[in-house]
C-alpha positions, -999 to 999 in steps of 0.1 A, spaced: 327 299 103 294 308 121 279 281 109 305 256 116 304 265 152 265 258 155 271 226 140 295 219 165 273 234 196 243 216 184 267 179 179 276 190 217 243 191 231 231 162 213 260 143 229 252 156 259 216 148 260 223 112 248 248 105 277 224 119 302 195 98 291 216 67 283 236 64 321 199 60 334 196 33 316 230 17 315 230 21 355 193 3 358 205 -25 331 233 -32 357 212 -34 385 187 -62 370 216 -86 371 233 -69 408 221 -71 439 185 -54 436 169 -85 405 146 -111 413 154 -150 411 129 -166 388 111 -202 400 91 -223 373 77 -254 384 74 -286 365 50 -305 387 30 -337 369 40 -356 337 62 -342 314 51 -334 279 50 -304 253 31 -282 280 60 -285 300 85 -280 274 67 -244 264 67 -234 301 101 -243 305 113 -224 272 93 -196 283 106 -194 317 144 -192 303 133 -164 276 119 -146 306 147 -153 326 176 -141 299 150 -106 292 149 -93 325 185 -101 332 179 -126 363 209 -137 381 190 -173 380 161 -199 369 151 -223 398 131 -248 382 112 -268 409 104 -303 403 80 -328 415 78 -350 384 71 -392 381 85 -388 342 72 -382 310 79 -384 272 116 -384 262 110 -365 233 96 -337 255 125 -346 282 150 -340 253 140 -309 247 140 -293 278 174 -310 283 183 -289 252 167 -256 265 187 -258 295 219 -266 283 215 -235 258 203 -215 285 222 -180 288 208 -176 329 224 -203 351 194 -230 361 190 -244 392 170 -276 396 157 -281 426 133 -315 441 106 -297 465 86 -297 481 91 -325 509 80 -355 498 84 -346 460 106 -367 435 122 -362 402 116 -398 388 126 -409 353 128 -381 329 129 -355 360 167 -372 370 177 -362 333 168 -327 338 181 -321 374 212 -339 360 214 -308 329 208 -281 355 237 -261 363 230 -264 401 213 -293 409 195 -293 444 167 -314 468 147 -310 499 149 -330 527 125 -361 525 128 -363 485 142 -389 463 153 -391 428 162 -420 400 142 -447 385 156 -434 351 148 -467 330 134 -455 298 98 -469 307 84 -466 269 103 -496 264 74 -517 279 97 -535 301 98 -536 342 133 -526 352 142 -562 359 145 -573 322 166 -544 314 196 -553 295 225 -546 318 207 -549 349 202 -578 380 168 -593 365 185 -612 337 207 -629 361 179 -646 381 152 -656 353 165 -692 358 180 -710 383 216 -713 385 228 -738 357 197 -737 336 207 -738 300 177 -755 287 158 -741 258 122 -724 257 97 -753 261 75 -756 228 101 -761 201 97 -740 174 119 -710 183 94 -684 171 91 -671 209 129 -668 215 135 -649 181 106 -626 196 125 -622 225 156 -620 217 144 -591 189 126 -575 219 161 -575 239 181 -560 214 155 -530 211 158 -530 249 193 -524 248 196 -500 222 173 -478 241 188 -483 273 223 -476 261 214 -446 248 196 -431 277 229 -442 296 250 -419 271 230 -394 278 229 -393 315 264 -402 316 273 -371 294 254 -346 314 270 -362 349 304 -357 335 294 -322 319 285 -312 353 312 -327 372 284 -353 390 285 -390 395 281 -406 364 284 -441 377 251 -439 401 234 -420 372 236 -453 348 226 -475 376 197 -454 375 188 -463 344 198 -495 341 187 -506 375 161 -482 382 181 -470 416 169 -443 436 184 -419 461 167 -400 489 182 -363 493 207 -371 519 227 -397 502 222 -380 468 247 -356 486 269 -378 501 274 -394 469 280 -363 447 247 -369 426 234 -336 435 253 -300 450 228 -290 478 203 -301 501 179 -274 508 149 -271 532 132 -239 514 145 -219 485 159 -191 505 182 -218 518 188 -230 486 201 -192 475 220 -192 502 238 -222 497 244 -220 458 254 -184 463 293 -179 453 290 -209 433 309 -213 396 290 -224 363 295 -228 332 275 -208 305 286 -217 276 326 -212 276 324 -191 302 327 -195 339 301 -174 362 301 -169 395 264 -170 411 252 -140 435 217 -151 444 220 -149 487 190 -127 499 172 -121 465 132 -123 464 121 -150 443 96 -144 418 74 -175 404 67 -180 367 32 -197 365 20 -213 328 0 -190 306 -36 -200 299 -27 -214 268 3 -232 286 -28 -248 309 -50 -256 277 -25 -273 258 -16 -292 292 -51 -301 296 -50 -312 254 -21 -330 260 -37 -357 284 -47 -387 259 -79 -388 282 -91 -357 271 -78 -363 235 -98 -397 231 -131 -378 250 -127 -351 223 -123 -373 191 -155 -393 202 -174 -362 206 -163 -348 172 -173 -382 153 -207 -383 177 -215 -345 163 -208 -352 125 -228 -385 124 -257 -367 139 -254 -337 116 -252 -360 81 -282 -376 98 -304 -344 102 -289 -324 78 -292 -283 91 -294 -289 124 -260 -271 128 -252 -272 165 -236 -307 166 -220 -303 131 -202 -272 146 -194 -286 184 -183 -322 164 -158 -301 141 -145 -285 169 -142 -310 190 -124 -334 162 -99 -308 156 -89 -306 191 -86 -338 194 -66 -347 162 -44 -319 173 -40 -328 213 -30 -366 194 -7 -351 173 14 -338 203 14 -376 215 34 -406 204 3 -423 193 -4 -455 171 -20 -449 136 -27 -484 138 -50 -474 171 -66 -443 153 -75 -467 122 -88 -495 149 -112 -467 163 -122 -456 132 -129 -490 119 -152 -496 155 -168 -469 149 -183 -474 113 -189 -511 120 -210 -499 151 -227 -475 121 -234 -508 101 -248 -524 126 -274 -497 133 -282 -494 96 -283 -524 87 -292 -550 113 -268 -576 115 -279 -596 149 -246 -581 165 -224 -597 148 -209 -561 133 -217 -543 162 -197 -566 184 -170 -566 162 -169 -527 160 -170 -526 198 -139 -552 199 -121 -532 173 -129 -494 190 -117 -513 226 -82 -528 214 -75 -494 190 -83 -471 222 -59 -490 244 -30 -486 217 -38 -456 206 -9 -438 228 23 -457 220 40 -451 254 39 -464 289 53 -430 303 35 -422 335 6 -400 334 1 -406 291 -21 -438 291 -54 -442 289 -79 -449 312 -93 -482 313 -125 -471 329 -125 -443 301 -122 -468 275 -150 -491 286 -175 -461 292 -168 -449 261 -176 -479 242 -206 -488 262 -217 -453 253 -207 -458 217 -227 -492 215 -258 -476 230 -256 -443 211 -248 -458 176 -272 -490 182 -301 -477 197 -305 -442 190 -299 -447 153 -316 -474 148 -340 -459 165 -337 -425 137 -336 -456 111 -369 -474 116 -385 -436 117 -372 -429 84 -390 -464 73 -423 -453 89 -448 -435 65 -449 -398 73 -477 -387 91 -484 -350 76 -475 -323 47 -474 -334 10 -452 -374 12 -481 -381 35 -510 -379 6 -485 -394 -19 -501 -433 -21 -532 -423 -1 -565 -437 -8 -589 -417 -21 -632 -421 -30 -648 -402 -64 -672 -378 -55 -679 -365 -87 -663 -368 -120 -664 -349 -153 -641 -359 -182 -605 -359 -165 -610 -339 -135 -636 -338 -107 -635 -340 -66 -624 -367 -46 -627 -375 -6 -592 -382 9 -577 -378 42 -609 -362 57 -613 -338 29 -629 -329 -5 -599 -325 -30 -601 -314 -64 -586 -336 -85 -576 -348 -117 -571 -380 -138 -582 -402 -162 -616 -397 -179 -630 -433 -174 -633 -424 -134 -666 -422 -118 -684 -415 -91 -679 -439 -62 -648 -454 -77 -618 -458 -51 -586 -441 -64 -549 -439 -56 -534 -407 -50 -501 -403 -71 -488 -372 -68 -500 -335 -58 -499 -304 -78 -510 -273 -54 -543 -282 -42 -550 -304 -67 -545 -342 -64 -535 -366 -95 -553 -397 -92 -549 -433 -110 -572 -461 -105 -572 -484 -75 -571 -517 -92 -563 -533 -59 -597 -518 -43 -628 -541 -50 -658 -521 -62 -688 -514 -44 -718 -537 -51 -750 -517 -52 -775 -531 -31 
């Protein structure tokens, strides 16, 4: 009985201790989602790409981990990659924390992909003097005026003109029909996405479709009047006051926002995400690839230099990694490689510029079509393409050509310099003697029929002994 009583006391003490420790922790956890918590804010600025996906995903994860009552996504973007946009939308829809989209500051815009993301957020807001819209999928390669379903198709020809295209073959018509079919497919897919988001959040679905088909845009005040957004706020504090008390759907449950007066903590991109953002720039990717190619070429050309090879391997790896994050074209990559190869061939075996010019043309065409998208911020600059083409031509034709010519020249020192050099026999007995070569007296070995005064040719060098043969091209000296 005594043992049993002691066990009971120990269990009671343990329960009391656990309760004493657990209550503050529970109170603290409850306090995180109450009035004493912090609203987190992450900015989506510039083109939307893989780095943006990583940044938004981290922000949502931190908001969930810290029990934040809401996460504000501040938008100022011209759009971006469709795949990255869809990943961000999926993250927002699956977020366990209410996400407030806010187009700010004044003068900002949420165009193209930014409009889709704003429609996906639980609360959509804009600052005065901002705009959204122009959500036509620009990667189609066409202008908004020719998007199927818009007004452009009706105005392509005068009224009553039903004449066939001039040219007679009909091939252009077939090509245009194929392009229009693909354009219609992409547009209808985008319309279905944005209408589904609008219905999910109870916003204007008809105007959302116009934003896709006709590239329509709206300023903040008109967007509020047309039920495209929920709030117009001059700053984040006003935004939180206006959003306070709103009911939002998180999964299958409704939640009431309690965010008025809460402090706001900004989540910046990590160093890794910033590096990823830099690498996802196609111009940077192309520069890294070319540095890598040049480095490896010089390493193979001058084995043992180490530096160019190390820098080239790292740069080429980073360039290919960056390219892998983008919607690149294999044909463009192949043309760049073919262009570099042609310019190397031009440097090694000059062809009066034919192969070299062909290589430059292939490089320019490949670089221009390397990234297969028209999304803003993800096109390669023509200035960069031209600069790299000029540098490639100069480096590979001039520098490598000069290196090749230097290899063709006879060595000026060392054992290789002695091979084939002429020498005059000073003394000779049997199969050895002494010769005068390159301004020095050398011990030599050779045929037994050599004699003093005879000109010979160095065939090999064994240590400090020259192996010589008679130089039959040399004219024997006549005695006077």
